[in-house]
C-alpha positions, 0 to 999 in steps of 0.5 A: 618458452614463448610458447608457454609465454603465450598460454600464461597470457592467455591464462591471465586475459581469461581471469582478467575479463572473467573479473570484469565480466557483468554481474549477473543481478542488479542486486542481492539483499542478503542476510536478512529474514524474509518474510513472503506471505504468498510463498509461505517464507518466513526465514533467514534468506537472500533476495536477488533482483535481475537487471530487468528490475524483477525478483531472480532468486530467494534461496540460502546464500547467493554469492553477494559476488554476483550482484552490482550491489549488495544490501547488508539486511543481517538482523532486520527483516525482508518483505516485499514493497508495501502497498498503501491501498488508501491513499491520496495524491491527486495534487494541484493547485486548486483552491478549495477542492478538497483532495482534487487536484488540490492543496491538500493532496500529497504528491508520493514521492515525498511521503512513500519510499522512506517508509517502505512503500512502493504502491500506493492506490489512489483511493478516489480522488479523481473521478471519469471527468479528470482521471487523464489529469490526475494521470499526467500530473502525478501517476506518469511522473511518480517514481512510486507506482501509484494506481486507483480507485476512480470516484462514481463522482465524475468531478471526484473527491472535490468536496461539499454538494459536488459529491452529493451531486446523483446527476454526476454519478455515471457507472458508464462513462466511469467504467469506460475510464477504468477499461480505458485504463486498465494499468492504472485503475483497480476499482471505484470509490464511493465517500462521504455521501449524506442522503439516505439512498444507496445510490452511488453504492449501486451506481458504484458497483454498476461501474465495477461489474461493466468493467470486469468485476473489479472491486467497490471501496466505501467510505460510508458516510452519513444519511442514517443506512445500515452498515449490516446491510451495505456488508451483507445485502449491496457488497460482493464479495471483494468489496471493500470497506474502508475506515473499519475502526472509525464511527460511532458518531452521526456520519458514520456508524461503528462496526461495534455496538455503541451500548455494550461497546462489544463487535456487532456480530454481523461483522464477521459474517461479512468477512465470510462472504468475502468483504474485505476489511481495510484500515484507511485511519485517516485524520479522524478515522481510527479510534481504540474505542473500536480497535481494542474490543475488534482486535480482542474478538479476534478481528484484525484488518484485512489490509492496513492503509492510511488514508494518507492526504496533508489532513492526516500525516501530522496527526494520529496516523504518520504514516504507515509505519505508524499504523503498522505499529498500531496493529504490533501494538494490539497483538497481531503477529508480525508476519499477519501484518506484512501481509496486510500491506503486501501480498492482500492488498494486492490480491485486493486489487487485482494486481498479483505482479506484486506484494510477493517476492515469486520469481519473475514477480516486481522487484520491490522490496522493504527492509525493515528494523523491528526496534525494541524499546517503550513507545507510544501510540494514539489516536484523534481522541487522544488515547494512547497505547503503550508498545514495546517495538516498533517498526522502523524502515532501513532500505526500499528497493522499487523495480532493483533500484535502491530509493531509500536507505537510511543507514548506508547499508547498501555497498556501494552506496548509490549516487545521486543523480539530479536528485535521484540515486541511481545505480 
């Protein structure tokens, strides 16, 4: 009898221990339609993230009991964490300094997770003289992953005469800062230059070569220089033109012909030689008068981005989902849109550990709803288009941690500790 009791007790103990065993995964996103362009996945699957915050499995019917936390994604789209490749996040307290350590730039966390963004790339707010301040104030303190294009102007994007100073455009010092902070600096930026010469672009490309052939992103300003010459002769494969669907005035040449309104032929030629075309919507750098004829001609962007800052976030741009909605309305298909905010920007900035759901990659996942209805999108010129569907963010996971959950789809729900969600 005593022997039977001991056997029974042993079996019961084993069962209790098994019940108390730690789950294999930190989180499972369950039952969603997974779109992972890198791995050509476009079907209903589950995604598991391990306790180290890495993608552990993408497959059918992963046991919910094997995770500490489960997100119910049934009827929703599950994608890699969104990358916004053009933002301005060097927020600070210097007056009249435009987007460098200024009131006009935005700290990232308040504007990222709620729209599914897990990574931003600051587009030239800092130069080599002040990048370390930007790193200390923002990059090292944000929960969002913050990368950067370093401005070829040493003082950064401080506006006015500062951005016209050829003497502060030093390729060697700019490249050295990028080599020092390889984990954070992904390329170089030229912006707002209005003289009729190629000095900042030539020096930024030189810096790119010195720093290991990393890309240059260019906001082409005034000066009367040719966009065709920039993209066909100056740019290397992998260099980036931003504000693709803007321009048309004195300050920026457009991709459409000013007389016929048609897409200019060199645009496809530049893409074929490896030039990257980025939206960079901004406050005044996107117009349907260019986007409609361009997309009708089959010219959709390589990368969709916002140019998010204090002047654009409440105008026609709003956020990354609203910009994605514009291209949804213009006829870009859903997988292509997801590619343009995940895997494609990851490739462009040479950060292939993000933007995908490969096993071992960063555990960044965005859960999106596509809502049906009647919705309007408009540009800074006041032109409006009506669409029948739009993206909305339901859940954002970064590194296996739920940072945003709109409708409580996570079980158990994250507790809030000190203002931060806790697993």
